[in-house]
Structure formats: C-alpha cells, structure tokens
C-alpha positions in Angstrom: 17.8 -22.3 -78.0 14.5 -20.4 -76.7 12.6 -18.7 -79.2 11.7 -15.0 -78.6 8.5 -14.5 -76.3 5.5 -13.5 -77.8 4.1 -10.0 -77.5 1.4 -9.8 -74.6 -1.8 -8.1 -76.2 -3.0 -5.2 -74.2 -5.6 -5.3 -71.9 -9.0 -3.5 -72.7 -9.4 -0.4 -70.8 -12.9 0.0 -69.0 -15.2 2.6 -69.8 -16.0 5.4 -67.0 -19.8 3.7 -67.6 -18.4 0.7 -66.0 -17.0 2.4 -62.9 -19.4 2.5 -59.7 -21.0 5.3 -58.9 -20.0 6.1 -55.2 -23.0 8.4 -54.4 -25.7 5.8 -55.5 -24.0 3.2 -53.6 -23.1 5.3 -50.3 -25.8 7.8 -50.6 -29.3 6.1 -49.3 -26.6 4.9 -46.1 -25.5 8.7 -45.4 -29.1 9.9 -45.7 -30.3 7.0 -43.1 -28.0 8.1 -40.8 -28.1 12.2 -41.1 -31.8 12.1 -41.2 -32.7 11.7 -37.5 -29.3 14.8 -36.8 -31.4 16.8 -39.4 -34.7 15.8 -37.7 -33.9 16.7 -34.3 -32.0 19.8 -35.2 -35.1 21.6 -36.9 -37.2 20.1 -33.9 -34.9 22.0 -31.4 -34.7 25.1 -33.6 -38.6 25.0 -33.6 -39.1 24.6 -29.9 -36.4 27.3 -29.3 -38.2 29.6 -31.7 -41.6 29.1 -29.7 -40.0 29.5 -26.3 -38.7 32.8 -27.5 -41.9 33.7 -28.9 -43.9 32.8 -26.0 -41.2 34.9 -23.5 -41.4 37.7 -25.7 -45.0 38.3 -25.5 -45.2 37.8 -21.7 -42.5 40.8 -21.3 -45.0 43.1 -23.6 -48.0 42.0 -21.5 
C-alpha cells in the first residue's frame, strides 16, 4: 500500500523588479534605427523651407 504523496511546496512568485524592462533592452536598437530616418526627414524639411524661401524672394523682386 502506497502512502499519500507529500504536498508540493509553492514556488515563490518573482517580484516586479526582477522582470525585464523592455524599453531599456530594446530602446537603444530602436533609436539606432530611427535616428537616420529622423535626420533625413529634418534635412528634407530644411531644404524644402530654404528652396521655398528663395523662390518667394525671386517672385517679389
């Protein structure tokens, strides 16, 4: 005759501070990929603004 199995001890739940912070893990990679896109968009905006400014000055002269 077998004896009753012993109760299993509950596994302690990890606290929130032990979990991974995804922003600190993935953030630098996202910034590295996004920086050239933002820089190119800013450059296009500045060039467009400059060209439009020059063309407006020509019309008034």
